[in-house]
All heavy atoms as TSV, in Angstrom:
chain	resi	resn	atom	element	x	y	z
A	1	MET	N	N	0.852	-1.191	0.000
A	1	MET	CA	C	0.000	0.000	0.000
A	1	MET	C	C	0.886	1.238	0.000
A	1	MET	O	O	1.877	1.298	0.732
A	1	MET	CB	C	-0.889	0.017	1.234
A	1	MET	CG	C	-1.953	-1.063	1.276
A	1	MET	SD	S	-3.171	-0.947	-0.040
A	1	MET	CE	C	-3.943	0.598	0.307
A	2	PRO	N	N	0.518	2.245	-0.782
A	2	PRO	CA	C	1.284	3.501	-0.764
A	2	PRO	C	C	1.049	4.263	0.535
A	2	PRO	O	O	0.042	4.089	1.209
A	2	PRO	CB	C	0.737	4.271	-1.964
A	2	PRO	CG	C	-0.529	3.617	-2.346
A	2	PRO	CD	C	-0.525	2.238	-1.769
A	3	TYR	N	N	1.983	5.103	0.864
A	3	TYR	CA	C	1.892	5.966	2.041
A	3	TYR	C	C	1.166	7.232	1.632
A	3	TYR	O	O	1.396	7.775	0.555
A	3	TYR	CB	C	3.306	6.302	2.526
A	3	TYR	CG	C	3.344	7.057	3.823
A	3	TYR	CD1	C	3.454	6.389	5.020
A	3	TYR	CD2	C	3.285	8.444	3.854
A	3	TYR	CE1	C	3.503	7.065	6.226
A	3	TYR	CE2	C	3.334	9.135	5.044
A	3	TYR	CZ	C	3.443	8.445	6.219
A	3	TYR	OH	O	3.484	9.128	7.406
A	4	SER	N	N	0.283	7.726	2.475
A	4	SER	CA	C	-0.429	8.969	2.166
A	4	SER	C	C	-0.326	9.932	3.341
A	4	SER	O	O	0.062	9.550	4.444
A	4	SER	CB	C	-1.906	8.696	1.852
A	4	SER	OG	O	-2.644	8.523	3.040
A	5	SER	N	N	-0.682	11.184	3.096
A	5	SER	CA	C	-0.650	12.174	4.176
A	5	SER	C	C	-1.666	11.839	5.269
A	5	SER	O	O	-1.585	12.386	6.364
A	5	SER	CB	C	-0.900	13.577	3.623
A	5	SER	OG	O	-2.163	13.642	2.992
A	6	ASN	N	N	-2.594	10.932	4.987
A	6	ASN	CA	C	-3.516	10.479	6.035
A	6	ASN	C	C	-2.778	9.658	7.096
A	6	ASN	O	O	-3.226	9.558	8.228
A	6	ASN	CB	C	-4.644	9.645	5.437
A	6	ASN	CG	C	-5.569	10.475	4.589
A	6	ASN	OD1	O	-5.766	11.668	4.825
A	6	ASN	ND2	N	-6.139	9.864	3.564
A	7	GLU	N	N	-1.651	9.059	6.704
A	7	GLU	CA	C	-0.840	8.279	7.643
A	7	GLU	C	C	-0.100	9.212	8.602
A	7	GLU	O	O	0.186	8.853	9.729
A	7	GLU	CB	C	0.198	7.434	6.909
A	7	GLU	CG	C	-0.265	6.770	5.650
A	7	GLU	CD	C	-1.163	5.567	5.876
A	7	GLU	OE1	O	-0.996	4.895	6.890
A	7	GLU	OE2	O	-2.012	5.321	5.031
A	8	GLY	N	N	0.268	10.386	8.106
A	8	GLY	CA	C	0.990	11.364	8.898
A	8	GLY	C	C	1.494	12.476	8.003
A	8	GLY	O	O	1.976	12.221	6.898
A	9	ALA	N	N	1.398	13.701	8.448
A	9	ALA	CA	C	1.759	14.855	7.618
A	9	ALA	C	C	3.236	15.227	7.705
A	9	ALA	O	O	3.722	15.997	6.892
A	9	ALA	CB	C	0.904	16.060	8.009
A	10	ASP	N	N	3.963	14.680	8.659
A	10	ASP	CA	C	5.374	15.015	8.830
A	10	ASP	C	C	6.202	14.225	7.815
A	10	ASP	O	O	6.112	12.998	7.770
A	10	ASP	CB	C	5.812	14.674	10.250
A	10	ASP	CG	C	7.185	15.210	10.600
A	10	ASP	OD1	O	8.057	15.265	9.708
A	10	ASP	OD2	O	7.390	15.560	11.774
A	11	PRO	N	N	7.019	14.897	7.006
A	11	PRO	CA	C	7.810	14.163	6.015
A	11	PRO	C	C	8.752	13.134	6.638
A	11	PRO	O	O	9.060	12.124	6.014
A	11	PRO	CB	C	8.596	15.249	5.280
A	11	PRO	CG	C	8.529	16.453	6.138
A	11	PRO	CD	C	7.285	16.329	6.953
A	12	GLU	N	N	9.161	13.353	7.877
A	12	GLU	CA	C	10.037	12.378	8.515
A	12	GLU	C	C	9.327	11.039	8.726
A	12	GLU	O	O	9.958	9.989	8.718
A	12	GLU	CB	C	10.584	12.929	9.829
A	12	GLU	CG	C	11.554	14.080	9.586
A	12	GLU	CD	C	12.155	14.629	10.848
A	12	GLU	OE1	O	13.121	14.017	11.337
A	12	GLU	OE2	O	11.654	15.669	11.328
A	13	MET	N	N	8.011	11.072	8.882
A	13	MET	CA	C	7.240	9.832	8.983
A	13	MET	C	C	7.238	9.114	7.636
A	13	MET	O	O	7.356	7.886	7.573
A	13	MET	CB	C	5.823	10.129	9.453
A	13	MET	CG	C	5.750	10.679	10.866
A	13	MET	SD	S	4.091	11.208	11.333
A	13	MET	CE	C	3.292	9.629	11.519
A	14	LEU	N	N	7.101	9.879	6.554
A	14	LEU	CA	C	7.171	9.301	5.211
A	14	LEU	C	C	8.544	8.678	4.984
A	14	LEU	O	O	8.663	7.560	4.493
A	14	LEU	CB	C	6.900	10.369	4.160
A	14	LEU	CG	C	7.209	9.986	2.710
A	14	LEU	CD1	C	6.328	8.840	2.241
A	14	LEU	CD2	C	7.073	11.195	1.798
A	15	TRP	N	N	9.591	9.409	5.365
A	15	TRP	CA	C	10.950	8.892	5.159
A	15	TRP	C	C	11.176	7.607	5.945
A	15	TRP	O	O	11.837	6.687	5.458
A	15	TRP	CB	C	11.979	9.935	5.538
A	15	TRP	CG	C	11.854	11.222	4.790
A	15	TRP	CD1	C	11.237	11.423	3.581
A	15	TRP	CD2	C	12.337	12.492	5.197
A	15	TRP	NE1	N	11.325	12.747	3.219
A	15	TRP	CE2	C	11.994	13.425	4.195
A	15	TRP	CE3	C	13.027	12.935	6.304
A	15	TRP	CZ2	C	12.323	14.777	4.274
A	15	TRP	CZ3	C	13.360	14.280	6.388
A	15	TRP	CH2	C	13.008	15.182	5.377
A	16	ALA	N	N	10.647	7.527	7.140
A	16	ALA	CA	C	10.784	6.302	7.951
A	16	ALA	C	C	10.067	5.144	7.265
A	16	ALA	O	O	10.593	4.025	7.194
A	16	ALA	CB	C	10.232	6.531	9.363
A	17	TRP	N	N	8.865	5.405	6.736
A	17	TRP	CA	C	8.127	4.373	6.005
A	17	TRP	C	C	8.910	3.948	4.773
A	17	TRP	O	O	9.017	2.752	4.466
A	17	TRP	CB	C	6.744	4.897	5.608
A	17	TRP	CG	C	5.970	3.929	4.774
A	17	TRP	CD1	C	5.190	2.901	5.214
A	17	TRP	CD2	C	5.929	3.884	3.342
A	17	TRP	NE1	N	4.654	2.214	4.144
A	17	TRP	CE2	C	5.097	2.811	2.981
A	17	TRP	CE3	C	6.502	4.649	2.335
A	17	TRP	CZ2	C	4.823	2.477	1.659
A	17	TRP	CZ3	C	6.234	4.322	1.017
A	17	TRP	CH2	C	5.397	3.248	0.685
A	18	MET	N	N	9.499	4.919	4.073
A	18	MET	CA	C	10.291	4.613	2.885
A	18	MET	C	C	11.494	3.745	3.252
A	18	MET	O	O	11.855	2.835	2.502
A	18	MET	CB	C	10.744	5.907	2.205
A	18	MET	CG	C	9.590	6.669	1.578
A	18	MET	SD	S	10.071	8.302	0.975
A	18	MET	CE	C	11.044	7.841	-0.449
A	19	GLN	N	N	12.094	4.000	4.397
A	19	GLN	CA	C	13.246	3.194	4.813
A	19	GLN	C	C	12.832	1.756	5.068
A	19	GLN	O	O	13.569	0.832	4.742
A	19	GLN	CB	C	13.923	3.793	6.050
A	19	GLN	CG	C	15.216	3.088	6.398
A	19	GLN	CD	C	16.231	3.116	5.267
A	19	GLN	OE1	O	16.548	4.170	4.724
A	19	GLN	NE2	N	16.745	1.949	4.895
A	20	THR	N	N	11.641	1.553	5.639
A	20	THR	CA	C	11.183	0.166	5.845
A	20	THR	C	C	10.984	-0.530	4.504
A	20	THR	O	O	11.253	-1.721	4.382
A	20	THR	CB	C	9.882	0.093	6.673
A	20	THR	OG1	O	8.825	0.722	5.976
A	20	THR	CG2	C	10.061	0.701	8.047
A	21	GLN	N	N	10.534	0.214	3.505
A	21	GLN	CA	C	10.378	-0.358	2.164
A	21	GLN	C	C	11.738	-0.703	1.574
A	21	GLN	O	O	11.915	-1.762	0.963
A	21	GLN	CB	C	9.639	0.623	1.244
A	21	GLN	CG	C	8.249	1.008	1.700
A	21	GLN	CD	C	7.362	-0.198	1.930
A	21	GLN	OE1	O	7.184	-1.024	1.047
A	21	GLN	NE2	N	6.819	-0.308	3.130
A	22	ARG	N	N	12.706	0.180	1.755
A	22	ARG	CA	C	14.064	-0.081	1.256
A	22	ARG	C	C	14.688	-1.280	1.972
A	22	ARG	O	O	15.369	-2.088	1.341
A	22	ARG	CB	C	14.938	1.156	1.448
A	22	ARG	CG	C	14.562	2.276	0.502
A	22	ARG	CD	C	15.354	3.519	0.794
A	22	ARG	NE	N	15.141	4.516	-0.254
A	22	ARG	CZ	C	15.746	5.686	-0.293
A	22	ARG	NH1	N	16.602	6.028	0.657
A	22	ARG	NH2	N	15.497	6.524	-1.281
A	23	ASP	N	N	14.459	-1.358	3.280
A	23	ASP	CA	C	14.981	-2.488	4.047
A	23	ASP	C	C	14.399	-3.803	3.547
A	23	ASP	O	O	15.013	-4.867	3.688
A	23	ASP	CB	C	14.685	-2.326	5.539
A	23	ASP	CG	C	15.448	-1.172	6.171
A	23	ASP	OD1	O	16.423	-0.679	5.559
A	23	ASP	OD2	O	15.047	-0.751	7.276
A	24	ASP	N	N	13.215	-3.730	2.929
A	24	ASP	CA	C	12.537	-4.903	2.378
A	24	ASP	C	C	12.947	-5.156	0.921
A	24	ASP	O	O	12.372	-6.001	0.260
A	24	ASP	CB	C	11.023	-4.704	2.491
A	24	ASP	CG	C	10.237	-5.975	2.349
A	24	ASP	OD1	O	10.760	-7.057	2.715
A	24	ASP	OD2	O	9.091	-5.912	1.860
A	25	GLY	N	N	13.915	-4.371	0.423
A	25	GLY	CA	C	14.426	-4.589	-0.923
A	25	GLY	C	C	13.754	-3.782	-2.019
A	25	GLY	O	O	14.074	-3.944	-3.194
A	26	LYS	N	N	12.829	-2.910	-1.642
A	26	LYS	CA	C	12.141	-2.097	-2.647
A	26	LYS	C	C	12.917	-0.812	-2.915
A	26	LYS	O	O	13.590	-0.293	-2.032
A	26	LYS	CB	C	10.733	-1.767	-2.179
A	26	LYS	CG	C	9.881	-3.001	-1.981
A	26	LYS	CD	C	8.541	-2.645	-1.419
A	26	LYS	CE	C	7.704	-3.884	-1.246
A	26	LYS	NZ	N	7.619	-4.323	0.120
A	27	MET	N	N	12.816	-0.306	-4.141
A	27	MET	CA	C	13.447	0.962	-4.501
A	27	MET	C	C	12.358	2.033	-4.505
A	27	MET	O	O	11.425	1.960	-5.304
A	27	MET	CB	C	14.100	0.864	-5.880
A	27	MET	CG	C	15.261	-0.115	-5.910
A	27	MET	SD	S	15.995	-0.283	-7.549
A	27	MET	CE	C	16.625	1.353	-7.798
A	28	VAL	N	N	12.458	2.993	-3.603
A	28	VAL	CA	C	11.449	4.054	-3.500
A	28	VAL	C	C	12.121	5.412	-3.335
A	28	VAL	O	O	13.233	5.503	-2.815
A	28	VAL	CB	C	10.483	3.821	-2.317
A	28	VAL	CG1	C	9.669	2.559	-2.495
A	28	VAL	CG2	C	11.228	3.773	-1.004
A	29	PHE	N	N	11.438	6.449	-3.813
A	29	PHE	CA	C	11.834	7.829	-3.548
A	29	PHE	C	C	10.615	8.703	-3.724
A	29	PHE	O	O	9.617	8.286	-4.300
A	29	PHE	CB	C	13.007	8.292	-4.433
A	29	PHE	CG	C	12.698	8.386	-5.901
A	29	PHE	CD1	C	12.267	9.571	-6.466
A	29	PHE	CD2	C	12.870	7.291	-6.725
A	29	PHE	CE1	C	11.991	9.671	-7.814
A	29	PHE	CE2	C	12.608	7.370	-8.075
A	29	PHE	CZ	C	12.160	8.566	-8.631
A	30	ALA	N	N	10.683	9.914	-3.200
A	30	ALA	CA	C	9.564	10.858	-3.267
A	30	ALA	C	C	9.985	12.080	-4.067
A	30	ALA	O	O	11.162	12.453	-4.060
A	30	ALA	CB	C	9.147	11.273	-1.858
A	31	ILE	N	N	9.017	12.691	-4.739
A	31	ILE	CA	C	9.254	13.928	-5.472
A	31	ILE	C	C	8.269	14.972	-4.943
A	31	ILE	O	O	7.073	14.895	-5.220
A	31	ILE	CB	C	9.044	13.747	-6.987
A	31	ILE	CG1	C	9.930	12.636	-7.528
A	31	ILE	CG2	C	9.307	15.069	-7.716
A	31	ILE	CD1	C	9.653	12.279	-8.972
A	32	PRO	N	N	8.746	15.943	-4.160
A	32	PRO	CA	C	7.858	16.996	-3.669
A	32	PRO	C	C	7.300	17.818	-4.847
A	32	PRO	O	O	8.030	18.160	-5.778
A	32	PRO	CB	C	8.756	17.861	-2.794
A	32	PRO	CG	C	9.908	16.988	-2.434
A	32	PRO	CD	C	10.103	16.078	-3.606
A	33	HIS	N	N	6.019	18.090	-4.785
A	33	HIS	CA	C	5.347	18.860	-5.832
A	33	HIS	C	C	4.864	20.198	-5.279
A	33	HIS	O	O	4.684	20.352	-4.082
A	33	HIS	CB	C	4.159	18.067	-6.391
A	33	HIS	CG	C	4.565	16.850	-7.147
A	33	HIS	ND1	N	4.990	16.892	-8.443
A	33	HIS	CD2	C	4.645	15.564	-6.768
A	33	HIS	CE1	C	5.293	15.676	-8.846
A	33	HIS	NE2	N	5.092	14.848	-7.832
A	34	THR	N	N	4.623	21.115	-6.162
A	34	THR	CA	C	4.089	22.454	-5.871
A	34	THR	C	C	4.824	23.131	-4.719
A	34	THR	O	O	4.213	23.609	-3.770
A	34	THR	CB	C	2.572	22.421	-5.602
A	34	THR	OG1	O	2.280	21.570	-4.490
A	34	THR	CG2	C	1.787	21.955	-6.800
A	35	SER	N	N	6.155	23.159	-4.821
A	35	SER	CA	C	6.956	23.743	-3.743
A	35	SER	C	C	6.635	25.214	-3.512
A	35	SER	O	O	6.819	25.726	-2.408
A	35	SER	CB	C	8.440	23.567	-4.042
A	35	SER	OG	O	8.777	24.153	-5.285
A	36	ASN	N	N	6.117	25.897	-4.522
A	36	ASN	CA	C	5.757	27.309	-4.363
A	36	ASN	C	C	4.574	27.493	-3.406
A	36	ASN	O	O	4.402	28.561	-2.846
A	36	ASN	CB	C	5.438	27.938	-5.716
A	36	ASN	CG	C	4.302	27.232	-6.427
A	36	ASN	OD1	O	4.269	26.003	-6.502
A	36	ASN	ND2	N	3.378	27.992	-6.974
A	37	GLU	N	N	3.796	26.466	-3.199
A	37	GLU	CA	C	2.617	26.586	-2.333
A	37	GLU	C	C	2.927	26.286	-0.862
A	37	GLU	O	O	2.061	26.411	-0.016
A	37	GLU	CB	C	1.511	25.665	-2.837
A	37	GLU	CG	C	0.947	26.131	-4.165
A	37	GLU	CD	C	-0.236	25.309	-4.617
A	37	GLU	OE1	O	-0.816	24.573	-3.787
A	37	GLU	OE2	O	-0.582	25.399	-5.799
A	38	TYR	N	N	4.144	25.908	-0.554
A	38	TYR	CA	C	4.507	25.576	0.820
A	38	TYR	C	C	4.891	26.799	1.646
A	38	TYR	O	O	5.186	26.684	2.817
A	38	TYR	CB	C	5.654	24.560	0.849
A	38	TYR	CG	C	5.214	23.164	0.504
A	38	TYR	CD1	C	5.235	22.724	-0.810
A	38	TYR	CD2	C	4.758	22.303	1.478
A	38	TYR	CE1	C	4.833	21.442	-1.137
A	38	TYR	CE2	C	4.351	21.022	1.164
A	38	TYR	CZ	C	4.388	20.589	-0.146
A	38	TYR	OH	O	3.984	19.327	-0.469
A	39	LYS	N	N	4.928	27.961	1.018
A	39	LYS	CA	C	5.223	29.222	1.708
A	39	LYS	C	C	6.542	29.153	2.498
A	39	LYS	O	O	6.637	29.605	3.627
A	39	LYS	CB	C	4.084	29.611	2.624
A	39	LYS	CG	C	2.718	29.558	1.973
A	39	LYS	CD	C	2.031	30.879	2.018
A	39	LYS	CE	C	0.622	30.840	1.514
A	39	LYS	NZ	N	0.391	30.589	0.162
A	40	GLY	N	N	7.565	28.547	1.886
A	40	GLY	CA	C	8.871	28.453	2.511
A	40	GLY	C	C	9.059	27.256	3.422
A	40	GLY	O	O	10.166	26.952	3.828
A	41	LEU	N	N	7.987	26.548	3.775
A	41	LEU	CA	C	8.108	25.418	4.691
A	41	LEU	C	C	8.863	24.244	4.084
A	41	LEU	O	O	9.454	23.447	4.807
A	41	LEU	CB	C	6.731	24.953	5.159
A	41	LEU	CG	C	5.994	25.899	6.098
A	41	LEU	CD1	C	4.607	25.357	6.420
A	41	LEU	CD2	C	6.792	26.102	7.377
A	42	LEU	N	N	8.856	24.137	2.759
A	42	LEU	CA	C	9.554	23.024	2.130
A	42	LEU	C	C	11.058	23.120	2.362
A	42	LEU	O	O	11.757	22.119	2.399
A	42	LEU	CB	C	9.239	22.977	0.632
A	42	LEU	CG	C	9.613	21.705	-0.099
A	42	LEU	CD1	C	8.911	20.493	0.504
A	42	LEU	CD2	C	9.270	21.818	-1.570
A	43	PHE	N	N	11.554	24.334	2.542
A	43	PHE	CA	C	12.980	24.543	2.771
A	43	PHE	C	C	13.219	25.324	4.070
A	43	PHE	O	O	14.053	26.211	4.129
A	43	PHE	CB	C	13.602	25.269	1.581
A	43	PHE	CG	C	13.401	24.519	0.295
A	43	PHE	CD1	C	12.500	24.964	-0.645
A	43	PHE	CD2	C	14.104	23.347	0.053
A	43	PHE	CE1	C	12.304	24.261	-1.827
A	43	PHE	CE2	C	13.921	22.639	-1.122
A	43	PHE	CZ	C	13.015	23.098	-2.064
A	44	ALA	N	N	12.490	24.969	5.083
A	44	ALA	CA	C	12.605	25.639	6.380
A	44	ALA	C	C	13.929	25.285	7.050
A	44	ALA	O	O	14.606	24.327	6.670
A	44	ALA	CB	C	11.444	25.220	7.281
A	45	GLU	N	N	14.298	26.044	8.055
A	45	GLU	CA	C	15.544	25.808	8.784
A	45	GLU	C	C	15.363	24.855	9.955
A	45	GLU	O	O	16.330	24.498	10.619
A	45	GLU	CB	C	16.118	27.139	9.262
A	45	GLU	CG	C	16.541	28.030	8.102
A	45	GLU	CD	C	17.100	29.366	8.548
A	45	GLU	OE1	O	17.273	29.576	9.774
A	45	GLU	OE2	O	17.356	30.201	7.677
A	46	ALA	N	N	14.122	24.446	10.214
A	46	ALA	CA	C	13.827	23.496	11.289
A	46	ALA	C	C	12.778	22.502	10.796
A	46	ALA	O	O	12.003	22.798	9.893
A	46	ALA	CB	C	13.321	24.224	12.527
A	47	SER	N	N	12.764	21.336	11.410
A	47	SER	CA	C	11.766	20.327	11.062
A	47	SER	C	C	10.391	20.773	11.565
A	47	SER	O	O	10.280	21.768	12.297
A	47	SER	CB	C	12.139	18.992	11.693
A	47	SER	OG	O	12.003	19.055	13.091
A	48	LEU	N	N	9.366	20.025	11.217
A	48	LEU	CA	C	8.015	20.366	11.692
A	48	LEU	C	C	7.897	20.264	13.209
A	48	LEU	O	O	7.025	20.884	13.805
A	48	LEU	CB	C	6.969	19.466	11.032
A	48	LEU	CG	C	6.707	19.723	9.551
A	48	LEU	CD1	C	5.622	18.779	9.027
A	48	LEU	CD2	C	6.305	21.165	9.298
A	49	THR	N	N	8.803	19.505	13.825
A	49	THR	CA	C	8.786	19.397	15.288
A	49	THR	C	C	9.609	20.488	15.955
A	49	THR	O	O	9.718	20.519	17.171
A	49	THR	CB	C	9.311	18.012	15.732
A	49	THR	OG1	O	10.652	17.852	15.239
A	49	THR	CG2	C	8.422	16.892	15.228
A	50	GLY	N	N	10.229	21.366	15.136
A	50	GLY	CA	C	10.970	22.487	15.672
A	50	GLY	C	C	12.454	22.246	15.872
A	50	GLY	O	O	13.181	23.125	16.325
A	51	VAL	N	N	12.919	21.057	15.528
A	51	VAL	CA	C	14.339	20.730	15.680
A	51	VAL	C	C	15.111	21.329	14.500
A	51	VAL	O	O	14.712	21.150	13.347
A	51	VAL	CB	C	14.545	19.195	15.722
A	51	VAL	CG1	C	16.010	18.838	15.777
A	51	VAL	CG2	C	13.776	18.596	16.883
A	52	PRO	N	N	16.199	22.054	14.760
A	52	PRO	CA	C	16.983	22.614	13.659
A	52	PRO	C	C	17.470	21.509	12.714
A	52	PRO	O	O	17.839	20.421	13.156
A	52	PRO	CB	C	18.172	23.288	14.347
A	52	PRO	CG	C	17.692	23.572	15.728
A	52	PRO	CD	C	16.750	22.441	16.054
A	53	ILE	N	N	17.436	21.794	11.432
A	53	ILE	CA	C	17.864	20.817	10.438
A	53	ILE	C	C	19.373	20.642	10.530
A	53	ILE	O	O	20.132	21.610	10.506
A	53	ILE	CB	C	17.426	21.251	9.036
A	53	ILE	CG1	C	15.908	21.143	8.966
A	53	ILE	CG2	C	18.108	20.426	7.956
A	53	ILE	CD1	C	15.294	21.641	7.702
A	54	GLY	N	N	19.778	19.400	10.648
A	54	GLY	CA	C	21.197	19.064	10.756
A	54	GLY	C	C	21.625	18.147	9.621
A	54	GLY	O	O	20.867	17.891	8.676
A	55	GLN	N	N	22.815	17.620	9.743
A	55	GLN	CA	C	23.391	16.798	8.686
A	55	GLN	C	C	22.581	15.525	8.443
A	55	GLN	O	O	22.322	15.167	7.300
A	55	GLN	CB	C	24.835	16.426	9.025
A	55	GLN	CG	C	25.501	15.633	7.918
A	55	GLN	CD	C	26.972	15.388	8.170
A	55	GLN	OE1	O	27.577	16.025	9.028
A	55	GLN	NE2	N	27.554	14.467	7.436
A	56	LYS	N	N	22.173	14.829	9.499
A	56	LYS	CA	C	21.406	13.578	9.328
A	56	LYS	C	C	20.090	13.847	8.612
A	56	LYS	O	O	19.698	13.112	7.702
A	56	LYS	CB	C	21.164	12.901	10.665
A	56	LYS	CG	C	20.383	11.603	10.518
A	56	LYS	CD	C	20.538	10.717	11.710
A	56	LYS	CE	C	19.717	9.458	11.655
A	56	LYS	NZ	N	19.631	8.758	10.407
A	57	TYR	N	N	19.383	14.908	9.003
A	57	TYR	CA	C	18.126	15.277	8.355
A	57	TYR	C	C	18.376	15.541	6.869
A	57	TYR	O	O	17.655	15.040	6.011
A	57	TYR	CB	C	17.544	16.521	9.028
A	57	TYR	CG	C	16.209	16.981	8.485
A	57	TYR	CD1	C	15.026	16.678	9.156
A	57	TYR	CD2	C	16.112	17.741	7.323
A	57	TYR	CE1	C	13.800	17.112	8.688
A	57	TYR	CE2	C	14.893	18.167	6.837
A	57	TYR	CZ	C	13.739	17.854	7.519
A	57	TYR	OH	O	12.522	18.278	7.042
A	58	ALA	N	N	19.402	16.334	6.571
A	58	ALA	CA	C	19.713	16.683	5.181
A	58	ALA	C	C	20.083	15.454	4.363
A	58	ALA	O	O	19.648	15.318	3.208
A	58	ALA	CB	C	20.829	17.715	5.147
A	59	GLU	N	N	20.864	14.543	4.947
A	59	GLU	CA	C	21.238	13.326	4.232
A	59	GLU	C	C	20.039	12.424	3.978
A	59	GLU	O	O	19.899	11.869	2.888
A	59	GLU	CB	C	22.312	12.569	5.023
A	59	GLU	CG	C	23.660	13.246	5.005
A	59	GLU	CD	C	24.666	12.608	5.947
A	59	GLU	OE1	O	24.278	11.740	6.774
A	59	GLU	OE2	O	25.847	12.990	5.862
A	60	THR	N	N	19.169	12.303	4.974
A	60	THR	CA	C	17.967	11.486	4.795
A	60	THR	C	C	17.075	12.085	3.726
A	60	THR	O	O	16.585	11.380	2.837
A	60	THR	CB	C	17.193	11.357	6.122
A	60	THR	OG1	O	18.032	10.768	7.101
A	60	THR	CG2	C	15.934	10.523	5.957
A	61	ARG	N	N	16.874	13.377	3.778
A	61	ARG	CA	C	16.025	14.030	2.787
A	61	ARG	C	C	16.620	13.896	1.391
A	61	ARG	O	O	15.913	13.618	0.430
A	61	ARG	CB	C	15.821	15.502	3.130
A	61	ARG	CG	C	14.868	16.160	2.166
A	61	ARG	CD	C	14.497	17.533	2.604
A	61	ARG	NE	N	13.448	18.028	1.720
A	61	ARG	CZ	C	12.962	19.229	1.768
A	61	ARG	NH1	N	13.399	20.075	2.668
A	61	ARG	NH2	N	12.030	19.598	0.942
A	62	SER	N	N	17.911	14.089	1.276
A	62	SER	CA	C	18.581	13.974	-0.018
A	62	SER	C	C	18.441	12.564	-0.581
A	62	SER	O	O	18.274	12.383	-1.788
A	62	SER	CB	C	20.059	14.339	0.143
A	62	SER	OG	O	20.745	14.168	-1.056
A	63	SER	N	N	18.479	11.580	0.281
A	63	SER	CA	C	18.352	10.186	-0.135
A	63	SER	C	C	16.932	9.833	-0.553
A	63	SER	O	O	16.717	9.088	-1.495
A	63	SER	CB	C	18.787	9.280	1.012
A	63	SER	OG	O	18.432	7.954	0.770
A	64	THR	N	N	15.952	10.368	0.164
A	64	THR	CA	C	14.552	9.998	-0.099
A	64	THR	C	C	13.857	10.931	-1.082
A	64	THR	O	O	12.878	10.544	-1.700
A	64	THR	CB	C	13.741	9.959	1.209
A	64	THR	OG1	O	13.838	11.231	1.845
A	64	THR	CG2	C	14.231	8.863	2.133
A	65	GLU	N	N	14.357	12.161	-1.209
A	65	GLU	CA	C	13.772	13.145	-2.126
A	65	GLU	C	C	14.869	13.697	-3.046
A	65	GLU	O	O	15.271	14.855	-2.928
A	65	GLU	CB	C	13.127	14.291	-1.343
A	65	GLU	CG	C	12.001	13.853	-0.450
A	65	GLU	CD	C	11.391	15.015	0.337
A	65	GLU	OE1	O	11.873	16.158	0.247
A	65	GLU	OE2	O	10.421	14.757	1.066
A	66	PRO	N	N	15.354	12.871	-3.977
A	66	PRO	CA	C	16.462	13.325	-4.824
A	66	PRO	C	C	16.055	14.317	-5.909
A	66	PRO	O	O	16.917	14.920	-6.539
A	66	PRO	CB	C	16.979	12.029	-5.438
A	66	PRO	CG	C	15.777	11.138	-5.491
A	66	PRO	CD	C	14.985	11.489	-4.256
A	67	LEU	N	N	14.773	14.482	-6.119
A	67	LEU	CA	C	14.256	15.393	-7.141
A	67	LEU	C	C	13.228	16.327	-6.518
A	67	LEU	O	O	12.667	16.038	-5.468
A	67	LEU	CB	C	13.566	14.620	-8.266
A	67	LEU	CG	C	14.375	13.536	-8.972
A	67	LEU	CD1	C	13.468	12.731	-9.894
A	67	LEU	CD2	C	15.501	14.167	-9.752
A	68	ILE	N	N	12.937	17.425	-7.214
A	68	ILE	CA	C	11.865	18.324	-6.790
A	68	ILE	C	C	11.231	18.928	-8.041
A	68	ILE	O	O	11.905	19.171	-9.037
A	68	ILE	CB	C	12.388	19.447	-5.859
A	68	ILE	CG1	C	11.222	20.238	-5.303
A	68	ILE	CG2	C	13.381	20.330	-6.551
A	68	ILE	CD1	C	11.598	21.149	-4.163
A	69	GLU	N	N	9.926	19.090	-7.997
A	69	GLU	CA	C	9.238	19.740	-9.106
A	69	GLU	C	C	9.610	21.221	-9.098
A	69	GLU	O	O	9.405	21.914	-8.102
A	69	GLU	CB	C	7.727	19.580	-8.933
A	69	GLU	CG	C	6.945	20.243	-10.022
A	69	GLU	CD	C	5.450	20.165	-9.754
A	69	GLU	OE1	O	5.009	20.609	-8.688
A	69	GLU	OE2	O	4.749	19.633	-10.623
A	70	MET	N	N	10.188	21.693	-10.172
A	70	MET	CA	C	10.666	23.072	-10.249
A	70	MET	C	C	9.640	24.044	-10.815
A	70	MET	O	O	9.683	25.223	-10.537
A	70	MET	CB	C	11.936	23.155	-11.117
A	70	MET	CG	C	13.103	22.436	-10.500
A	70	MET	SD	S	13.598	23.098	-8.914
A	70	MET	CE	C	14.138	24.716	-9.351
A	71	MET	N	N	8.749	23.540	-11.669
A	71	MET	CA	C	7.824	24.454	-12.329
A	71	MET	C	C	6.529	23.727	-12.678
A	71	MET	O	O	6.545	22.548	-13.010
A	71	MET	CB	C	8.468	24.972	-13.626
A	71	MET	CG	C	7.670	26.037	-14.312
A	71	MET	SD	S	8.591	26.740	-15.677
A	71	MET	CE	C	7.894	25.842	-17.026
A	72	GLN	N	N	5.450	24.460	-12.593
A	72	GLN	CA	C	4.125	23.962	-12.973
A	72	GLN	C	C	3.562	24.877	-14.032
A	72	GLN	O	O	3.792	26.083	-13.995
A	72	GLN	CB	C	3.161	24.030	-11.809
A	72	GLN	CG	C	3.150	22.898	-10.913
A	72	GLN	CD	C	2.054	23.109	-9.883
A	72	GLN	OE1	O	1.775	24.216	-9.450
A	72	GLN	NE2	N	1.446	22.036	-9.500
A	73	VAL	N	N	2.818	24.313	-14.920
A	73	VAL	CA	C	2.130	25.141	-15.927
A	73	VAL	C	C	0.665	24.782	-15.891
A	73	VAL	O	O	0.285	23.675	-15.773
A	73	VAL	CB	C	2.708	24.879	-17.337
A	73	VAL	CG1	C	1.972	25.698	-18.359
A	73	VAL	CG2	C	4.185	25.183	-17.362
């Protein structure tokens, strides 16, 4: 079953789910869409829980979200 925002809105929850899929041998990644509508939250300096973004967070995000939608028409 795919993961949805109904499971949890925090991207770190998605990344944890993705890691369980990878641990099971599946190849998965996410592509954030409509980054202009996030009002800066997509590239915030802290996680949704308020923890400042550090190296581990950045590495996990880079691994799970290697692409981003740059433009919509």
